[in-house]
All heavy atoms as TSV, in Angstrom:
chain	resi	resn	atom	element	x	y	z
A	1	MET	N	N	-96.793	99.120	-341.932
A	1	MET	CA	C	-96.617	99.142	-340.485
A	1	MET	C	C	-95.344	98.363	-340.149
A	1	MET	O	O	-95.110	97.287	-340.655
A	1	MET	CB	C	-97.831	98.542	-339.798
A	1	MET	CG	C	-97.691	98.364	-338.311
A	1	MET	SD	S	-98.184	99.699	-337.213
A	1	MET	CE	C	-99.795	100.149	-337.742
A	2	THR	N	N	-94.535	98.933	-339.278
A	2	THR	CA	C	-93.290	98.318	-338.833
A	2	THR	C	C	-93.357	98.082	-337.331
A	2	THR	O	O	-93.835	98.933	-336.596
A	2	THR	CB	C	-92.097	99.251	-339.142
A	2	THR	OG1	O	-92.055	99.496	-340.548
A	2	THR	CG2	C	-90.788	98.649	-338.702
A	3	THR	N	N	-92.878	96.925	-336.891
A	3	THR	CA	C	-92.792	96.621	-335.466
A	3	THR	C	C	-91.356	96.231	-335.152
A	3	THR	O	O	-90.790	95.371	-335.820
A	3	THR	CB	C	-93.731	95.463	-335.091
A	3	THR	OG1	O	-95.065	95.823	-335.460
A	3	THR	CG2	C	-93.688	95.179	-333.605
A	4	THR	N	N	-90.769	96.887	-334.143
A	4	THR	CA	C	-89.398	96.610	-333.737
A	4	THR	C	C	-89.362	96.426	-332.230
A	4	THR	O	O	-90.027	97.158	-331.501
A	4	THR	CB	C	-88.466	97.775	-334.130
A	4	THR	OG1	O	-88.658	98.083	-335.513
A	4	THR	CG2	C	-87.009	97.411	-333.909
A	5	ALA	N	N	-88.583	95.444	-331.776
A	5	ALA	CA	C	-88.478	95.174	-330.340
A	5	ALA	C	C	-87.084	95.531	-329.843
A	5	ALA	O	O	-86.090	95.332	-330.547
A	5	ALA	CB	C	-88.773	93.711	-330.065
A	6	TYR	N	N	-87.033	96.074	-328.632
A	6	TYR	CA	C	-85.775	96.452	-327.988
A	6	TYR	C	C	-85.781	95.877	-326.580
A	6	TYR	O	O	-86.834	95.788	-325.953
A	6	TYR	CB	C	-85.658	97.978	-327.883
A	6	TYR	CG	C	-85.723	98.679	-329.208
A	6	TYR	CD1	C	-86.943	99.038	-329.768
A	6	TYR	CD2	C	-84.565	98.977	-329.915
A	6	TYR	CE1	C	-87.014	99.675	-330.993
A	6	TYR	CE2	C	-84.622	99.617	-331.147
A	6	TYR	CZ	C	-85.846	99.957	-331.675
A	6	TYR	OH	O	-85.905	100.579	-332.889
A	7	THR	N	N	-84.617	95.506	-326.082
A	7	THR	CA	C	-84.503	95.069	-324.699
A	7	THR	C	C	-83.943	96.226	-323.892
A	7	THR	O	O	-82.896	96.787	-324.239
A	7	THR	CB	C	-83.580	93.839	-324.579
A	7	THR	OG1	O	-84.120	92.796	-325.390
A	7	THR	CG2	C	-83.498	93.355	-323.143
A	8	VAL	N	N	-84.656	96.602	-322.833
A	8	VAL	CA	C	-84.274	97.752	-322.007
A	8	VAL	C	C	-83.952	97.245	-320.606
A	8	VAL	O	O	-84.690	96.441	-320.041
A	8	VAL	CB	C	-85.427	98.776	-321.970
A	8	VAL	CG1	C	-85.108	99.913	-321.008
A	8	VAL	CG2	C	-85.685	99.311	-323.366
A	9	LYS	N	N	-82.840	97.720	-320.044
A	9	LYS	CA	C	-82.501	97.308	-318.678
A	9	LYS	C	C	-82.697	98.465	-317.709
A	9	LYS	O	O	-82.594	99.628	-318.088
A	9	LYS	CB	C	-81.082	96.755	-318.591
A	9	LYS	CG	C	-79.971	97.764	-318.696
A	9	LYS	CD	C	-78.636	97.078	-318.470
A	9	LYS	CE	C	-77.511	98.095	-318.477
A	9	LYS	NZ	N	-76.217	97.490	-318.210
A	10	GLY	N	N	-82.988	98.089	-316.463
A	10	GLY	CA	C	-83.117	99.076	-315.405
A	10	GLY	C	C	-84.530	99.351	-314.957
A	10	GLY	O	O	-84.738	99.994	-313.936
A	11	MET	N	N	-85.534	98.874	-315.697
A	11	MET	CA	C	-86.923	99.118	-315.296
A	11	MET	C	C	-87.293	98.175	-314.156
A	11	MET	O	O	-87.023	96.977	-314.239
A	11	MET	CB	C	-87.867	98.905	-316.475
A	11	MET	CG	C	-87.652	99.849	-317.619
A	11	MET	SD	S	-88.893	99.654	-318.931
A	11	MET	CE	C	-88.575	97.981	-319.480
A	12	THR	N	N	-87.900	98.729	-313.099
A	12	THR	CA	C	-88.239	97.907	-311.946
A	12	THR	C	C	-89.686	98.057	-311.470
A	12	THR	O	O	-90.090	97.347	-310.556
A	12	THR	CB	C	-87.312	98.249	-310.759
A	12	THR	OG1	O	-87.460	99.637	-310.452
A	12	THR	CG2	C	-85.858	97.940	-311.078
A	13	CYS	N	N	-90.441	99.002	-312.064
A	13	CYS	CA	C	-91.792	99.235	-311.556
A	13	CYS	C	C	-92.690	99.822	-312.638
A	13	CYS	O	O	-92.250	100.117	-313.738
A	13	CYS	CB	C	-91.734	100.199	-310.364
A	13	CYS	SG	S	-91.153	101.850	-310.806
A	14	GLY	N	N	-93.941	100.008	-312.287
A	14	GLY	CA	C	-94.908	100.569	-313.216
A	14	GLY	C	C	-94.567	101.979	-313.660
A	14	GLY	O	O	-94.838	102.374	-314.797
A	15	HIS	N	N	-93.972	102.764	-312.768
A	15	HIS	CA	C	-93.567	104.119	-313.130
A	15	HIS	C	C	-92.486	104.077	-314.212
A	15	HIS	O	O	-92.476	104.897	-315.122
A	15	HIS	CB	C	-93.060	104.881	-311.901
A	15	HIS	CG	C	-92.690	106.288	-312.217
A	15	HIS	ND1	N	-91.385	106.652	-312.488
A	15	HIS	CD2	C	-93.431	107.406	-312.337
A	15	HIS	CE1	C	-91.353	107.950	-312.760
A	15	HIS	NE2	N	-92.595	108.428	-312.666
A	16	CYS	N	N	-91.587	103.103	-314.112
A	16	CYS	CA	C	-90.545	102.928	-315.130
A	16	CYS	C	C	-91.188	102.677	-316.493
A	16	CYS	O	O	-90.800	103.279	-317.498
A	16	CYS	CB	C	-89.650	101.735	-314.787
A	16	CYS	SG	S	-88.821	101.805	-313.198
A	17	VAL	N	N	-92.163	101.788	-316.503
A	17	VAL	CA	C	-92.872	101.454	-317.734
A	17	VAL	C	C	-93.525	102.701	-318.322
A	17	VAL	O	O	-93.402	102.987	-319.513
A	17	VAL	CB	C	-93.930	100.350	-317.473
A	17	VAL	CG1	C	-94.850	100.175	-318.670
A	17	VAL	CG2	C	-93.238	99.044	-317.113
A	18	SER	N	N	-94.192	103.479	-317.488
A	18	SER	CA	C	-94.860	104.700	-317.942
A	18	SER	C	C	-93.866	105.693	-318.532
A	18	SER	O	O	-94.138	106.316	-319.563
A	18	SER	CB	C	-95.614	105.357	-316.790
A	18	SER	OG	O	-96.639	104.530	-316.345
A	19	SER	N	N	-92.727	105.850	-317.877
A	19	SER	CA	C	-91.710	106.797	-318.351
A	19	SER	C	C	-91.192	106.400	-319.731
A	19	SER	O	O	-91.058	107.242	-320.624
A	19	SER	CB	C	-90.534	106.861	-317.368
A	19	SER	OG	O	-90.954	107.389	-316.139
A	20	VAL	N	N	-90.893	105.119	-319.899
A	20	VAL	CA	C	-90.379	104.637	-321.187
A	20	VAL	C	C	-91.451	104.792	-322.270
A	20	VAL	O	O	-91.166	105.283	-323.369
A	20	VAL	CB	C	-89.893	103.180	-321.083
A	20	VAL	CG1	C	-89.598	102.599	-322.456
A	20	VAL	CG2	C	-88.651	103.101	-320.193
A	21	LYS	N	N	-92.691	104.403	-321.961
A	21	LYS	CA	C	-93.772	104.524	-322.943
A	21	LYS	C	C	-93.961	105.977	-323.373
A	21	LYS	O	O	-94.136	106.270	-324.555
A	21	LYS	CB	C	-95.085	103.988	-322.370
A	21	LYS	CG	C	-95.187	102.499	-322.372
A	21	LYS	CD	C	-96.494	102.026	-321.803
A	21	LYS	CE	C	-97.483	101.802	-322.903
A	21	LYS	NZ	N	-98.662	101.037	-322.464
A	22	GLU	N	N	-93.908	106.886	-322.412
A	22	GLU	CA	C	-94.112	108.302	-322.717
A	22	GLU	C	C	-93.003	108.845	-323.619
A	22	GLU	O	O	-93.282	109.489	-324.625
A	22	GLU	CB	C	-94.168	109.108	-321.424
A	22	GLU	CG	C	-94.408	110.587	-321.659
A	22	GLU	CD	C	-94.512	111.380	-320.362
A	22	GLU	OE1	O	-94.774	110.788	-319.301
A	22	GLU	OE2	O	-94.322	112.599	-320.442
A	23	GLU	N	N	-91.752	108.596	-323.243
A	23	GLU	CA	C	-90.630	109.135	-324.024
A	23	GLU	C	C	-90.563	108.527	-325.427
A	23	GLU	O	O	-90.388	109.247	-326.411
A	23	GLU	CB	C	-89.298	108.910	-323.296
A	23	GLU	CG	C	-89.146	109.723	-322.035
A	23	GLU	CD	C	-89.101	111.232	-322.255
A	23	GLU	OE1	O	-88.744	111.681	-323.371
A	23	GLU	OE2	O	-89.430	111.966	-321.310
A	24	VAL	N	N	-90.694	107.213	-325.526
A	24	VAL	CA	C	-90.631	106.560	-326.838
A	24	VAL	C	C	-91.830	106.970	-327.686
A	24	VAL	O	O	-91.707	107.188	-328.890
A	24	VAL	CB	C	-90.533	105.028	-326.688
A	24	VAL	CG1	C	-90.638	104.338	-328.042
A	24	VAL	CG2	C	-89.219	104.644	-326.001
A	25	GLY	N	N	-92.981	107.135	-327.051
A	25	GLY	CA	C	-94.181	107.537	-327.769
A	25	GLY	C	C	-94.086	108.919	-328.391
A	25	GLY	O	O	-94.821	109.242	-329.321
A	26	GLU	N	N	-93.163	109.751	-327.898
A	26	GLU	CA	C	-92.982	111.102	-328.440
A	26	GLU	C	C	-92.041	111.147	-329.649
A	26	GLU	O	O	-91.913	112.184	-330.290
A	26	GLU	CB	C	-92.458	112.028	-327.347
A	26	GLU	CG	C	-93.497	112.299	-326.275
A	26	GLU	CD	C	-92.987	113.197	-325.168
A	26	GLU	OE1	O	-91.841	113.681	-325.239
A	26	GLU	OE2	O	-93.745	113.423	-324.206
A	27	VAL	N	N	-91.393	110.029	-329.968
A	27	VAL	CA	C	-90.515	109.990	-331.139
A	27	VAL	C	C	-91.385	110.118	-332.392
A	27	VAL	O	O	-92.372	109.385	-332.535
A	27	VAL	CB	C	-89.699	108.676	-331.184
A	27	VAL	CG1	C	-88.924	108.559	-332.486
A	27	VAL	CG2	C	-88.756	108.596	-329.989
A	28	PRO	N	N	-91.037	111.044	-333.297
A	28	PRO	CA	C	-91.840	111.212	-334.514
A	28	PRO	C	C	-91.960	109.912	-335.302
A	28	PRO	O	O	-90.966	109.216	-335.521
A	28	PRO	CB	C	-91.049	112.259	-335.315
A	28	PRO	CG	C	-90.266	113.009	-334.280
A	28	PRO	CD	C	-89.931	111.988	-333.225
A	29	GLY	N	N	-93.189	109.580	-335.684
A	29	GLY	CA	C	-93.439	108.382	-336.473
A	29	GLY	C	C	-93.897	107.187	-335.661
A	29	GLY	O	O	-94.438	106.229	-336.212
A	30	VAL	N	N	-93.692	107.215	-334.336
A	30	VAL	CA	C	-94.113	106.106	-333.488
A	30	VAL	C	C	-95.632	106.150	-333.335
A	30	VAL	O	O	-96.196	107.185	-333.004
A	30	VAL	CB	C	-93.418	106.159	-332.102
A	30	VAL	CG1	C	-94.033	105.147	-331.147
A	30	VAL	CG2	C	-91.923	105.912	-332.254
A	31	THR	N	N	-96.274	105.002	-333.588
A	31	THR	CA	C	-97.727	104.937	-333.481
A	31	THR	C	C	-98.192	104.143	-332.260
A	31	THR	O	O	-99.360	104.205	-331.896
A	31	THR	CB	C	-98.347	104.314	-334.751
A	31	THR	OG1	O	-97.790	103.001	-334.930
A	31	THR	CG2	C	-98.055	105.169	-335.979
A	32	GLY	N	N	-97.279	103.402	-331.635
A	32	GLY	CA	C	-97.650	102.635	-330.452
A	32	GLY	C	C	-96.428	102.073	-329.757
A	32	GLY	O	O	-95.410	101.800	-330.389
A	33	VAL	N	N	-96.540	101.903	-328.429
A	33	VAL	CA	C	-95.442	101.369	-327.625
A	33	VAL	C	C	-96.028	100.403	-326.594
A	33	VAL	O	O	-96.973	100.754	-325.893
A	33	VAL	CB	C	-94.685	102.492	-326.868
A	33	VAL	CG1	C	-93.531	101.906	-326.079
A	33	VAL	CG2	C	-94.204	103.578	-327.808
A	34	ASP	N	N	-95.457	99.204	-326.529
A	34	ASP	CA	C	-95.823	98.243	-325.497
A	34	ASP	C	C	-94.570	97.929	-324.709
A	34	ASP	O	O	-93.491	97.733	-325.294
A	34	ASP	CB	C	-96.380	96.948	-326.099
A	34	ASP	CG	C	-97.726	97.172	-326.772
A	34	ASP	OD1	O	-98.586	97.824	-326.156
A	34	ASP	OD2	O	-97.907	96.703	-327.900
A	35	VAL	N	N	-94.681	97.887	-323.378
A	35	VAL	CA	C	-93.537	97.605	-322.518
A	35	VAL	C	C	-93.881	96.435	-321.604
A	35	VAL	O	O	-94.905	96.462	-320.928
A	35	VAL	CB	C	-93.160	98.838	-321.661
A	35	VAL	CG1	C	-91.969	98.526	-320.773
A	35	VAL	CG2	C	-92.863	100.039	-322.550
A	36	ASP	N	N	-93.031	95.413	-321.602
A	36	ASP	CA	C	-93.192	94.259	-320.707
A	36	ASP	C	C	-92.156	94.397	-319.602
A	36	ASP	O	O	-90.956	94.202	-319.833
A	36	ASP	CB	C	-92.994	92.962	-321.485
A	36	ASP	CG	C	-93.264	91.728	-320.638
A	36	ASP	OD1	O	-92.935	91.744	-319.424
A	36	ASP	OD2	O	-93.790	90.754	-321.188
A	37	LEU	N	N	-92.603	94.756	-318.411
A	37	LEU	CA	C	-91.700	94.987	-317.286
A	37	LEU	C	C	-90.896	93.733	-316.938
A	37	LEU	O	O	-89.687	93.812	-316.678
A	37	LEU	CB	C	-92.490	95.455	-316.064
A	37	LEU	CG	C	-91.694	95.702	-314.782
A	37	LEU	CD1	C	-90.650	96.779	-314.997
A	37	LEU	CD2	C	-92.633	96.079	-313.652
A	38	ALA	N	N	-91.535	92.579	-316.955
A	38	ALA	CA	C	-90.873	91.335	-316.543
A	38	ALA	C	C	-89.690	90.976	-317.435
A	38	ALA	O	O	-88.657	90.519	-316.950
A	38	ALA	CB	C	-91.880	90.191	-316.521
A	39	THR	N	N	-89.830	91.204	-318.737
A	39	THR	CA	C	-88.770	90.821	-319.670
A	39	THR	C	C	-87.905	92.002	-320.106
A	39	THR	O	O	-86.834	91.804	-320.669
A	39	THR	CB	C	-89.362	90.177	-320.941
A	39	THR	OG1	O	-90.176	91.151	-321.616
A	39	THR	CG2	C	-90.173	88.944	-320.604
A	40	GLY	N	N	-88.392	93.220	-319.878
A	40	GLY	CA	C	-87.671	94.400	-320.346
A	40	GLY	C	C	-87.866	94.654	-321.826
A	40	GLY	O	O	-87.206	95.498	-322.419
A	41	LEU	N	N	-88.795	93.940	-322.438
A	41	LEU	CA	C	-89.023	94.071	-323.872
A	41	LEU	C	C	-89.912	95.278	-324.176
A	41	LEU	O	O	-90.998	95.415	-323.613
A	41	LEU	CB	C	-89.671	92.798	-324.417
A	41	LEU	CG	C	-89.665	92.650	-325.930
A	41	LEU	CD1	C	-88.239	92.508	-326.451
A	41	LEU	CD2	C	-90.492	91.451	-326.338
A	42	VAL	N	N	-89.417	96.137	-325.052
A	42	VAL	CA	C	-90.170	97.312	-325.502
A	42	VAL	C	C	-90.451	97.112	-326.984
A	42	VAL	O	O	-89.523	97.006	-327.792
A	42	VAL	CB	C	-89.368	98.609	-325.270
A	42	VAL	CG1	C	-90.118	99.810	-325.823
A	42	VAL	CG2	C	-89.079	98.800	-323.784
A	43	THR	N	N	-91.717	97.052	-327.333
A	43	THR	CA	C	-92.118	96.865	-328.722
A	43	THR	C	C	-92.642	98.185	-329.253
A	43	THR	O	O	-93.540	98.790	-328.661
A	43	THR	CB	C	-93.207	95.771	-328.823
A	43	THR	OG1	O	-92.707	94.583	-328.206
A	43	THR	CG2	C	-93.557	95.486	-330.267
A	44	VAL	N	N	-92.061	98.619	-330.370
A	44	VAL	CA	C	-92.399	99.916	-330.955
A	44	VAL	C	C	-93.062	99.688	-332.311
A	44	VAL	O	O	-92.520	98.992	-333.171
A	44	VAL	CB	C	-91.120	100.776	-331.129
A	44	VAL	CG1	C	-91.465	102.116	-331.763
A	44	VAL	CG2	C	-90.420	100.971	-329.799
A	45	ARG	N	N	-94.237	100.280	-332.477
A	45	ARG	CA	C	-94.936	100.224	-333.762
A	45	ARG	C	C	-94.827	101.591	-334.439
A	45	ARG	O	O	-94.928	102.623	-333.779
A	45	ARG	CB	C	-96.402	99.845	-333.551
A	45	ARG	CG	C	-96.577	98.413	-333.066
A	45	ARG	CD	C	-98.034	98.028	-332.876
A	45	ARG	NE	N	-98.795	98.921	-331.998
A	45	ARG	CZ	C	-98.702	98.929	-330.666
A	45	ARG	NH1	N	-97.868	98.115	-330.050
A	45	ARG	NH2	N	-99.446	99.744	-329.961
A	46	SER	N	N	-94.657	101.562	-335.755
A	46	SER	CA	C	-94.528	102.813	-336.505
A	46	SER	C	C	-94.991	102.589	-337.936
A	46	SER	O	O	-95.087	101.459	-338.402
A	46	SER	CB	C	-93.072	103.296	-336.492
A	46	SER	OG	O	-92.216	102.298	-337.017
A	47	GLU	N	N	-95.279	103.692	-338.624
A	47	GLU	CA	C	-95.713	103.607	-340.016
A	47	GLU	C	C	-94.557	103.187	-340.923
A	47	GLU	O	O	-94.756	102.504	-341.907
A	47	GLU	CB	C	-96.278	104.952	-340.483
A	47	GLU	CG	C	-97.599	105.298	-339.846
A	47	GLU	CD	C	-98.699	104.278	-340.151
A	47	GLU	OE1	O	-98.732	103.738	-341.276
A	47	GLU	OE2	O	-99.511	104.008	-339.256
A	48	SER	N	N	-93.343	103.613	-340.574
A	48	SER	CA	C	-92.139	103.252	-341.331
A	48	SER	C	C	-91.008	103.044	-340.324
A	48	SER	O	O	-91.132	103.436	-339.163
A	48	SER	CB	C	-91.789	104.354	-342.331
A	48	SER	OG	O	-91.563	105.566	-341.656
A	49	PRO	N	N	-89.910	102.422	-340.747
A	49	PRO	CA	C	-88.818	102.158	-339.798
A	49	PRO	C	C	-88.319	103.433	-339.108
A	49	PRO	O	O	-88.210	104.484	-339.732
A	49	PRO	CB	C	-87.726	101.551	-340.678
A	49	PRO	CG	C	-88.474	100.938	-341.825
A	49	PRO	CD	C	-89.633	101.883	-342.074
A	50	ILE	N	N	-88.037	103.308	-337.812
A	50	ILE	CA	C	-87.524	104.410	-337.001
A	50	ILE	C	C	-86.045	104.134	-336.736
A	50	ILE	O	O	-85.674	102.994	-336.453
A	50	ILE	CB	C	-88.277	104.506	-335.649
A	50	ILE	CG1	C	-89.782	104.647	-335.850
A	50	ILE	CG2	C	-87.720	105.622	-334.780
A	50	ILE	CD1	C	-90.258	105.993	-336.278
A	51	ASP	N	N	-85.226	105.163	-336.816
A	51	ASP	CA	C	-83.808	105.020	-336.523
A	51	ASP	C	C	-83.627	104.535	-335.085
A	51	ASP	O	O	-84.172	105.130	-334.149
A	51	ASP	CB	C	-83.124	106.370	-336.737
A	51	ASP	CG	C	-81.622	106.317	-336.556
A	51	ASP	OD1	O	-81.065	105.216	-336.342
A	51	ASP	OD2	O	-80.993	107.387	-336.623
A	52	THR	N	N	-82.862	103.474	-334.911
A	52	THR	CA	C	-82.612	102.913	-333.579
A	52	THR	C	C	-82.040	103.967	-332.630
A	52	THR	O	O	-82.357	103.967	-331.438
A	52	THR	CB	C	-81.646	101.713	-333.677
A	52	THR	OG1	O	-82.274	100.712	-334.489
A	52	THR	CG2	C	-81.337	101.119	-332.318
A	53	ALA	N	N	-81.243	104.880	-333.138
A	53	ALA	CA	C	-80.648	105.922	-332.297
A	53	ALA	C	C	-81.725	106.797	-331.661
A	53	ALA	O	O	-81.566	107.245	-330.524
A	53	ALA	CB	C	-79.678	106.773	-333.107
A	54	GLN	N	N	-82.809	107.035	-332.358
A	54	GLN	CA	C	-83.898	107.846	-331.803
A	54	GLN	C	C	-84.582	107.129	-330.650
A	54	GLN	O	O	-84.913	107.744	-329.633
A	54	GLN	CB	C	-84.926	108.178	-332.886
A	54	GLN	CG	C	-84.443	109.172	-333.911
A	54	GLN	CD	C	-85.544	109.478	-334.908
A	54	GLN	OE1	O	-85.853	108.662	-335.772
A	54	GLN	NE2	N	-86.149	110.640	-334.758
A	55	ILE	N	N	-84.785	105.822	-330.807
A	55	ILE	CA	C	-85.417	105.047	-329.738
A	55	ILE	C	C	-84.467	104.956	-328.543
A	55	ILE	O	O	-84.879	105.142	-327.396
A	55	ILE	CB	C	-85.818	103.644	-330.237
A	55	ILE	CG1	C	-86.790	103.745	-331.421
A	55	ILE	CG2	C	-86.396	102.812	-329.096
A	55	ILE	CD1	C	-88.087	104.480	-331.139
A	56	THR	N	N	-83.194	104.696	-328.816
A	56	THR	CA	C	-82.188	104.609	-327.753
A	56	THR	C	C	-82.117	105.915	-326.972
A	56	THR	O	O	-82.044	105.911	-325.742
A	56	THR	CB	C	-80.814	104.256	-328.348
A	56	THR	OG1	O	-80.930	102.997	-329.034
A	56	THR	CG2	C	-79.753	104.136	-327.286
A	57	ALA	N	N	-82.162	107.040	-327.683
A	57	ALA	CA	C	-82.112	108.354	-327.032
A	57	ALA	C	C	-83.362	108.588	-326.177
A	57	ALA	O	O	-83.272	109.135	-325.072
A	57	ALA	CB	C	-81.958	109.457	-328.072
A	58	ALA	N	N	-84.517	108.176	-326.667
A	58	ALA	CA	C	-85.762	108.350	-325.909
A	58	ALA	C	C	-85.741	107.504	-324.638
A	58	ALA	O	O	-86.149	107.966	-323.568
A	58	ALA	CB	C	-86.971	107.987	-326.780
A	59	VAL	N	N	-85.242	106.282	-324.742
A	59	VAL	CA	C	-85.142	105.408	-323.573
A	59	VAL	C	C	-84.156	106.010	-322.563
A	59	VAL	O	O	-84.410	106.023	-321.359
A	59	VAL	CB	C	-84.723	103.978	-323.986
A	59	VAL	CG1	C	-84.358	103.132	-322.772
A	59	VAL	CG2	C	-85.847	103.309	-324.777
A	60	ALA	N	N	-83.049	106.551	-323.064
A	60	ALA	CA	C	-82.052	107.194	-322.186
A	60	ALA	C	C	-82.660	108.410	-321.495
A	60	ALA	O	O	-82.387	108.666	-320.322
A	60	ALA	CB	C	-80.819	107.585	-322.987
A	61	GLU	N	N	-83.483	109.163	-322.201
A	61	GLU	CA	C	-84.150	110.337	-321.613
A	61	GLU	C	C	-85.059	109.918	-320.462
A	61	GLU	O	O	-85.198	110.655	-319.487
A	61	GLU	CB	C	-84.977	111.044	-322.708
A	61	GLU	CG	C	-85.634	112.309	-322.261
A	61	GLU	CD	C	-84.673	113.444	-321.926
A	61	GLU	OE1	O	-83.558	113.507	-322.483
A	61	GLU	OE2	O	-85.048	114.282	-321.075
A	62	ALA	N	N	-85.620	108.720	-320.558
A	62	ALA	CA	C	-86.471	108.191	-319.498
A	62	ALA	C	C	-85.631	107.662	-318.332
A	62	ALA	O	O	-86.151	107.376	-317.261
A	62	ALA	CB	C	-87.377	107.096	-320.025
A	63	GLY	N	N	-84.319	107.515	-318.548
A	63	GLY	CA	C	-83.424	107.081	-317.470
A	63	GLY	C	C	-83.015	105.616	-317.548
A	63	GLY	O	O	-82.513	105.054	-316.565
A	64	TYR	N	N	-83.174	105.012	-318.720
A	64	TYR	CA	C	-82.879	103.583	-318.863
A	64	TYR	C	C	-81.964	103.369	-320.066
A	64	TYR	O	O	-81.628	104.310	-320.783
A	64	TYR	CB	C	-84.184	102.773	-318.976
A	64	TYR	CG	C	-85.087	103.111	-317.827
A	64	TYR	CD1	C	-86.104	104.053	-317.954
A	64	TYR	CD2	C	-84.855	102.577	-316.570
A	64	TYR	CE1	C	-86.884	104.418	-316.888
A	64	TYR	CE2	C	-85.635	102.945	-315.479
A	64	TYR	CZ	C	-86.646	103.875	-315.635
A	64	TYR	OH	O	-87.401	104.251	-314.572
A	65	GLU	N	N	-81.604	102.128	-320.315
A	65	GLU	CA	C	-80.639	101.821	-321.376
A	65	GLU	C	C	-81.141	100.700	-322.258
A	65	GLU	O	O	-81.601	99.674	-321.764
A	65	GLU	CB	C	-79.318	101.415	-320.725
A	65	GLU	CG	C	-78.228	101.069	-321.697
A	65	GLU	CD	C	-76.958	100.606	-321.012
A	65	GLU	OE1	O	-76.857	100.679	-319.765
A	65	GLU	OE2	O	-76.065	100.160	-321.733
A	66	VAL	N	N	-81.033	100.907	-323.573
A	66	VAL	CA	C	-81.325	99.833	-324.511
A	66	VAL	C	C	-80.120	98.913	-324.507
A	66	VAL	O	O	-79.004	99.348	-324.767
A	66	VAL	CB	C	-81.598	100.378	-325.936
A	66	VAL	CG1	C	-81.693	99.228	-326.938
A	66	VAL	CG2	C	-82.860	101.214	-325.970
A	67	VAL	N	N	-80.346	97.644	-324.175
A	67	VAL	CA	C	-79.257	96.675	-324.128
A	67	VAL	C	C	-78.879	96.283	-325.539
A	67	VAL	O	O	-77.719	96.327	-325.922
A	67	VAL	CB	C	-79.662	95.419	-323.313
A	67	VAL	CG1	C	-78.550	94.403	-323.324
A	67	VAL	CG2	C	-80.027	95.799	-321.903
A	68	THR	N	N	-79.861	95.910	-326.325
A	68	THR	CA	C	-79.618	95.503	-327.694
A	68	THR	C	C	-80.930	95.535	-328.471
A	68	THR	O	O	-81.943	95.105	-327.944
A	68	THR	CB	C	-79.003	94.091	-327.750
A	68	THR	OG1	O	-78.803	93.731	-329.110
A	68	THR	CG2	C	-79.869	93.065	-327.099
A	69	PRO	N	N	-80.896	96.050	-329.683
A	69	PRO	CA	C	-82.110	95.940	-330.487
A	69	PRO	C	C	-82.355	94.465	-330.782
A	69	PRO	O	O	-81.411	93.736	-331.039
A	69	PRO	CB	C	-81.773	96.696	-331.786
A	69	PRO	CG	C	-80.585	97.529	-331.447
A	69	PRO	CD	C	-79.861	96.810	-330.340
A	70	SER	N	N	-83.596	94.027	-330.699
A	70	SER	CA	C	-83.912	92.614	-330.947
A	70	SER	C	C	-84.312	92.409	-332.380
A	70	SER	O	O	-84.914	93.236	-332.980
A	70	SER	CB	C	-85.043	92.168	-330.037
A	70	SER	OG	O	-84.737	92.430	-328.708
């Protein structure tokens, strides 16, 4: 099991959180997503490491930006 955290900017409400969780959750190999609205921290769980570009693209599809992988 792999856990990776990303900082996402632009989220301001519960709908933002839902959008990010949905898009990131659709990335192949992702087994779980937790989003902390207050900090912008998105924690991604997967069976094996996921390419950061895939997570960044999923976050962008939701309308937000990964500031930096943590």
